[in-house]
Structure formats: structure tokens, C-alpha cells
C-alpha positions as CSV (number, residue, x, y, z in Angstrom):
1,M,93.4,124.6,34.1
2,R,95.5,121.4,34.6
3,T,96.7,122.9,37.9
4,I,93.2,122.8,39.3
5,N,92.8,119.1,38.5
6,T,96.3,118.4,39.8
7,L,95.6,120.1,43.1
8,M,92.3,118.2,43.5
9,T,94.1,114.9,42.8
10,A,96.9,115.7,45.2
11,T,94.4,116.6,48.0
12,A,92.4,113.5,47.5
13,L,95.4,111.2,47.4
14,T,96.9,112.8,50.5
15,A,93.7,112.3,52.4
16,A,93.5,108.7,51.2
17,G,97.0,108.0,52.4
18,A,96.5,109.5,55.9
19,V,95.3,106.3,57.5
20,A,96.6,104.0,60.1
21,A,99.6,101.8,59.4
22,T,97.5,98.7,60.1
23,A,95.0,99.5,57.4
24,D,93.8,96.8,55.0
25,T,95.1,98.1,51.7
26,W,92.8,97.8,48.7
27,D,94.6,98.6,45.4
28,L,92.2,100.3,42.9
29,P,93.4,100.1,39.3
30,L,92.2,102.9,37.0
31,A,92.5,103.2,33.2
32,Y,92.7,107.0,33.0
33,P,95.3,109.7,34.0
34,A,95.4,110.9,37.6
35,T,94.1,114.3,36.6
36,N,91.0,112.8,34.8
37,F,87.8,113.6,36.8
38,H,87.0,109.9,37.2
39,S,90.4,109.3,38.8
40,V,90.1,112.3,41.1
41,N,86.6,111.1,42.1
42,A,87.9,107.6,42.8
43,A,90.7,109.0,45.0
44,E,88.2,111.0,47.0
45,F,86.1,107.9,47.3
46,G,89.1,106.2,48.8
47,A,89.6,109.1,51.2
48,C,85.9,108.8,52.3
49,V,86.3,105.1,52.9
50,A,89.4,105.6,55.0
51,A,87.6,108.2,57.1
52,A,84.4,106.2,57.4
53,T,86.3,103.0,58.5
54,D,88.6,104.9,60.9
55,G,91.6,103.9,58.8
56,A,90.7,100.2,58.7
57,I,90.5,100.2,54.8
58,E,93.0,102.1,52.7
59,I,92.1,102.4,49.0
60,V,95.1,103.2,46.9
61,T,94.4,104.3,43.4
62,H,96.7,103.3,40.4
63,P,95.8,105.6,37.5
64,N,96.6,105.4,33.8
65,G,96.7,101.7,33.5
66,S,99.8,101.5,35.8
67,L,98.6,98.4,37.7
68,F,96.5,96.7,35.1
69,A,95.8,97.8,31.5
70,G,92.2,99.0,31.1
71,N,91.0,95.9,29.3
72,D,92.5,93.7,32.1
73,I,90.9,95.5,35.1
74,K,87.6,93.7,35.2
75,R,89.2,90.3,35.0
76,A,91.7,91.2,37.6
77,V,88.9,92.1,40.1
78,Q,86.9,89.0,39.2
79,T,89.8,86.7,39.9
80,G,90.9,88.5,43.1
81,Q,94.1,89.9,41.7
82,A,92.7,93.3,42.8
83,P,90.0,93.7,45.4
84,I,88.4,96.7,43.6
85,G,88.6,98.4,40.2
86,E,87.0,100.9,37.8
87,R,86.1,100.0,34.3
88,L,84.3,101.5,31.3
89,I,81.5,98.9,31.4
90,S,80.6,99.2,27.7
91,A,84.0,97.8,26.8
92,H,82.6,94.4,27.9
93,Q,79.4,94.5,25.8
94,N,80.7,91.3,24.1
95,E,80.1,89.5,27.4
96,N,76.5,90.7,27.7
97,P,74.5,93.3,25.7
98,M,73.3,95.0,28.8
99,F,76.9,96.2,29.4
100,G,76.4,98.3,26.3
101,I,73.1,99.9,27.1
102,D,74.9,103.2,27.8
103,S,76.3,103.3,24.3
104,I,73.2,103.0,22.1
105,P,73.5,106.0,19.8
106,F,71.1,108.8,20.4
107,L,69.0,106.9,23.0
108,A,70.0,109.1,25.9
109,T,71.9,112.2,24.8
110,S,71.8,114.4,27.9
111,F,72.8,114.0,31.5
112,D,69.2,114.0,32.8
113,D,68.0,111.5,30.2
114,H,71.0,109.3,30.8
115,E,70.5,109.2,34.6
116,R,66.9,108.1,33.9
117,L,68.2,105.4,31.6
118,W,70.6,104.2,34.3
119,E,67.8,104.1,36.9
120,A,66.1,101.6,34.7
121,A,69.3,99.7,33.6
122,G,71.5,99.8,36.8
123,P,69.8,97.0,38.7
124,A,70.0,94.6,35.8
125,V,73.7,95.5,35.2
126,A,74.4,95.0,39.0
127,E,72.7,91.5,38.8
128,I,74.9,90.5,35.9
129,L,78.0,91.7,37.7
130,D,77.0,89.7,40.8
131,A,76.9,86.6,38.7
132,Q,80.5,87.4,37.6
133,N,81.8,87.5,41.1
134,L,81.6,91.3,41.3
135,V,79.8,93.7,43.7
136,Y,78.5,96.9,42.1
137,I,79.4,100.0,44.2
138,Y,78.8,103.1,42.1
139,S,79.1,104.5,38.6
140,V,79.6,107.8,36.9
141,P,78.9,108.9,33.3
142,W,81.3,110.5,30.9
143,P,80.2,113.7,29.2
144,P,78.4,113.4,25.9
145,Q,80.4,111.8,23.1
146,G,81.6,113.7,20.1
147,L,83.8,113.0,17.1
148,Y,87.5,113.9,16.7
149,F,89.1,114.2,13.3
150,K,92.3,115.6,11.7
151,R,90.3,117.4,8.9
152,E,86.9,118.9,8.2
153,I,84.1,116.3,8.0
154,N,80.7,117.3,6.6
155,S,79.0,114.0,6.0
156,V,79.3,110.3,6.8
157,S,80.7,109.7,3.4
158,D,83.7,111.9,4.3
159,M,84.7,109.4,7.0
160,E,85.3,106.5,4.6
161,G,88.7,104.8,5.1
162,I,89.7,106.8,8.2
163,R,91.5,104.8,10.9
164,F,89.1,105.1,13.9
165,R,90.0,104.2,17.5
166,S,87.4,101.9,18.9
167,Y,87.0,101.1,22.6
168,N,83.9,98.9,22.7
169,T,81.4,97.0,20.5
170,A,79.4,100.1,19.7
171,T,82.4,102.1,18.5
172,A,83.6,99.3,16.4
173,R,80.2,98.9,14.8
174,L,80.0,102.7,14.3
175,A,83.2,102.5,12.4
176,E,82.0,99.7,10.2
177,L,78.7,101.4,9.3
178,T,80.5,104.7,8.4
179,G,83.1,103.0,6.3
180,M,85.9,103.8,8.7
181,R,88.6,101.3,9.8
182,P,88.3,100.3,13.5
183,V,91.4,100.0,15.6
184,Q,91.1,98.8,19.3
185,I,93.0,101.2,21.5
186,E,92.9,101.8,25.2
187,A,92.8,105.3,26.6
188,A,96.3,105.1,28.0
189,E,97.6,104.4,24.5
190,L,95.6,107.0,22.7
191,S,98.1,109.8,22.4
192,Q,100.8,107.5,21.0
193,A,98.4,106.0,18.5
194,L,97.4,109.4,17.2
195,A,100.9,110.6,17.1
196,T,102.1,107.6,15.0
197,G,99.0,107.5,12.8
198,V,97.7,104.2,14.1
199,A,94.5,106.1,14.7
200,E,93.3,109.3,12.9
201,S,89.9,109.7,14.6
202,F,87.8,108.6,17.6
203,I,84.6,109.3,19.4
204,S,84.8,110.3,23.0
205,S,84.0,113.2,25.3
206,G,86.0,116.5,25.5
207,A,87.5,115.0,28.7
208,T,89.5,112.3,26.9
209,G,90.7,114.7,24.2
210,Y,91.7,117.3,26.8
211,D,93.5,114.8,29.1
212,S,95.4,113.4,26.1
213,Q,96.1,116.8,24.5
214,V,94.9,115.5,21.2
215,W,95.3,118.9,19.6
216,E,98.9,117.9,19.0
217,S,97.6,115.4,16.3
218,L,94.0,116.4,15.5
219,T,92.2,119.5,14.4
220,H,88.4,119.1,14.7
221,F,85.9,118.1,17.4
222,Y,82.3,117.8,16.4
223,E,79.6,117.8,19.1
224,V,77.1,115.1,18.3
225,D,76.1,114.0,21.8
226,A,75.9,110.4,20.6
227,W,75.8,108.8,24.1
228,L,77.2,109.0,27.6
229,P,79.2,105.9,28.6
230,R,79.7,105.0,32.2
231,N,82.6,103.9,34.4
232,I,81.7,101.5,37.1
233,I,83.5,100.8,40.4
234,F,83.0,97.2,41.5
235,A,84.6,95.0,44.2
236,N,85.7,91.3,44.2
237,K,82.9,89.4,45.9
238,Q,85.2,87.5,48.3
239,A,87.0,90.7,49.3
240,W,83.6,92.3,49.9
241,E,82.3,89.4,52.0
242,A,85.4,89.5,54.1
243,L,84.4,93.0,55.3
244,D,82.1,93.4,58.3
245,E,78.7,95.0,57.9
246,A,79.8,98.4,59.1
247,Q,82.7,98.4,56.5
248,Q,80.3,97.4,53.7
249,T,78.0,100.2,54.7
250,A,80.9,102.6,54.6
251,L,81.8,101.6,51.1
252,R,78.1,101.9,50.0
253,D,77.7,105.3,51.6
254,C,81.0,106.6,50.2
255,G,80.0,105.1,46.8
256,A,76.7,107.1,46.9
257,E,78.6,110.3,47.6
258,A,81.1,109.5,44.8
259,K,78.3,108.9,42.4
260,A,76.7,112.3,43.1
261,A,80.1,114.1,43.1
262,G,81.2,112.4,39.9
263,L,78.0,113.3,38.1
264,Q,78.5,116.9,39.0
265,R,82.1,116.8,38.0
266,S,81.1,115.3,34.6
267,R,78.7,118.1,34.0
268,D,81.2,120.7,35.0
269,Y,84.0,119.1,33.0
270,T,82.0,119.2,29.8
271,D,82.4,122.9,29.1
272,F,85.8,123.1,30.8
273,T,87.3,120.5,28.5
274,L,85.7,121.9,25.3
275,D,87.2,125.3,26.2
276,G,90.5,123.5,26.7
277,L,90.3,121.9,23.3
278,R,89.7,125.4,21.8
279,E,92.7,126.8,23.7
280,G,94.8,124.0,22.3
281,G,93.9,125.2,18.8
282,M,91.2,122.8,17.8
283,I,88.0,123.8,16.0
284,V,85.1,122.8,18.3
285,Q,81.6,123.0,16.8
286,R,78.2,121.3,16.5
287,A,78.0,118.8,13.7
288,G,76.2,120.0,10.6
289,D,72.8,118.8,9.5
290,E,74.0,116.4,6.8
291,L,76.5,114.7,9.1
292,M,73.9,114.4,11.9
293,E,71.3,113.0,9.6
294,G,73.7,110.3,8.5
295,L,74.7,109.5,12.0
296,R,71.1,109.2,13.2
297,E,70.3,106.7,10.5
298,I,73.3,104.7,11.6
299,G,72.1,105.1,15.2
300,A,68.7,103.7,14.3
301,T,70.3,100.6,12.8
302,M,72.5,100.1,15.8
303,T,69.6,100.4,18.2
304,E,67.6,97.7,16.4
305,E,70.7,95.5,16.5
306,W,71.1,96.0,20.2
307,L,67.5,95.3,21.0
308,E,67.7,92.1,19.0
309,N,70.7,90.9,20.9
310,A,69.5,92.1,24.4
311,G,66.3,90.1,24.2
312,D,63.5,90.5,26.7
313,T,65.6,92.1,29.5
314,G,67.0,94.8,27.2
315,R,63.6,95.6,25.8
316,A,62.0,95.8,29.2
317,V,64.7,98.3,30.3
318,I,64.3,100.4,27.2
319,E,60.5,100.4,27.7
320,A,60.9,101.4,31.3
321,Y,63.2,104.3,30.3
322,R,61.0,105.5,27.6
323,G,58.0,105.3,29.8
324,S,59.7,107.5,32.4
325,N,59.7,110.5,30.0
């Protein structure tokens, strides 16, 4: 299965590199492994831009935190250290509650619902990014989030005291409300943290667990479909404004293609990675009723907390989303 992803990555990177020697090189830092579907998608986005600009812009991807660590990517693009980057936007909810709208537990638990949520929220998020010297290009959701453990878990009370990897405000708060102990860990550091016992559990999609081969340390994955977080590709505003209109249009058009392709990849990758976890030896199953009941109670608390922090803008977006049902 890894061979399929590796071949896709190699094809995309080869195409992205086949541009004129005089190309304007845009380094694109990524937080996830080269074989992750987000990274593959970003490489193909780069290849599309190279073709659409006749080789004038070469986007070179740097996966797995090799250029900037995940938590440094957004700042690097804001300050012009990199012209473009990809970031899990909910990791910056501490800057603005709207960055965490994709991580409100059980608000949007399917791909279709989540896309409707993003239709309502995307323009507001893009406006906030614009004020931070960033130009929104496209975004792609992760598959629904589930819970990983190294033992059987049947209720929220079973989680107490477990060291839990957090990656944003929502996951840290989830840990607190379940009695777990949150530990901030970036994706590139996850395998080592699990192997050394720094973390014993986390919430993420099957994709992260599959990419990190977490079956080497953990035993159980519970499907709870808590939320679908999004990665956003954004550009530095000065780098963007230095492009001519045709080049900006090329990036926008390629971004639209990447958004559609990435969404389909995320859908396809869901079952693929869950099967991969099973093949690795993990127990993969839907969470039991008692566990789900406890998680939904916590989700209701977190939703009210988010709405209180997000104010009128957040409430308007949630109302627009709920009204689109």
C-alpha cells in the first residue's frame, strides 16, 4: 500500500521539478511525511502551477517538517521566510477562535457536512488570514478523527491519567475534560513520542496513524468521527503581490483543482488507512455507546465554550451552517 503513495509522490515531485532553470522557486514547507495524501496533493499542486506558468514558478515541497517544524510554518510564511506553506489551521486557535471551527466536537462529522461548514466558515477564515499578511489559496480536510489507545477503552472514566498527544486547543481541552494529561506533540515527532512513552494516546484520523505506523506502540483505534480538521495552503502577501495577474490566476486555478483532488483523496484514504491499521495488527472498531455518550457530553461543553469565545462572527457562521441543512 505504501508503494502506491510513494509512486504518486515521486510522479508529482518529478513533474514539479521539470521546469525551466530560470523559474522563480517557491519553497513550500509541509509538516507531514512525503507519502501523506496532503503532501502528495501539495506536490501535484506545485506541478500544476509549474505547467500553468510555463515554468515561471517552481514550487518545491519540503515534507515532514524538514524546512520548518509544523508549529513554525505559519509564522515563517507570515514573515516572508517562506513564500508559501501548509498548516493545520486549528493549531492556531489560540490566535483566533475561528481557526478552530473545524475542530468543534460532533458539529460536522461527515465529509458532506464538513464541506457545508467550510462553505460558511471559509470566507471569514480567509479574511483573518489576510489581516495576518497571508493569502488563502486552498484547503483540504483530514478524514474523521478517532481515538488511539494502547489498551481497551469503554468509557470516558477509563481515560483518566493517560498521557494524550494534543495538537491544538480543542485536543488539549478534550484531554482536560476526560481526565487525560495533554502533551503538545507535532506530527513529525509522534512516532518517537509513542515509542518512548511521552504519549500513550491521541485523537487523529486513520491517515496519521497509518503514516506513523502507530501499531508498533498502540493497540486500539476507536472510530468516533469527532471532527474533520483542515490543512490550509496560504502564501505570503508580498510574494503574492509580486506575481502578475496571470500567475495569480494560475495559483488560484491550481488551488481549486488541488482542493477537489485533496477532498477525494481524503475520502479514499479513510478506508485505505483503517485497513492498513488492521493489517498492522490494531483493533479498529466503532466506539461503544457508553464511550460515545460521555464524549458527546464533553462535545456539548466544548461547543458552548467555543461559541462564547467566537462571539458574533462565530455564531453567525454556525447559524449559516445549521441553516444549510
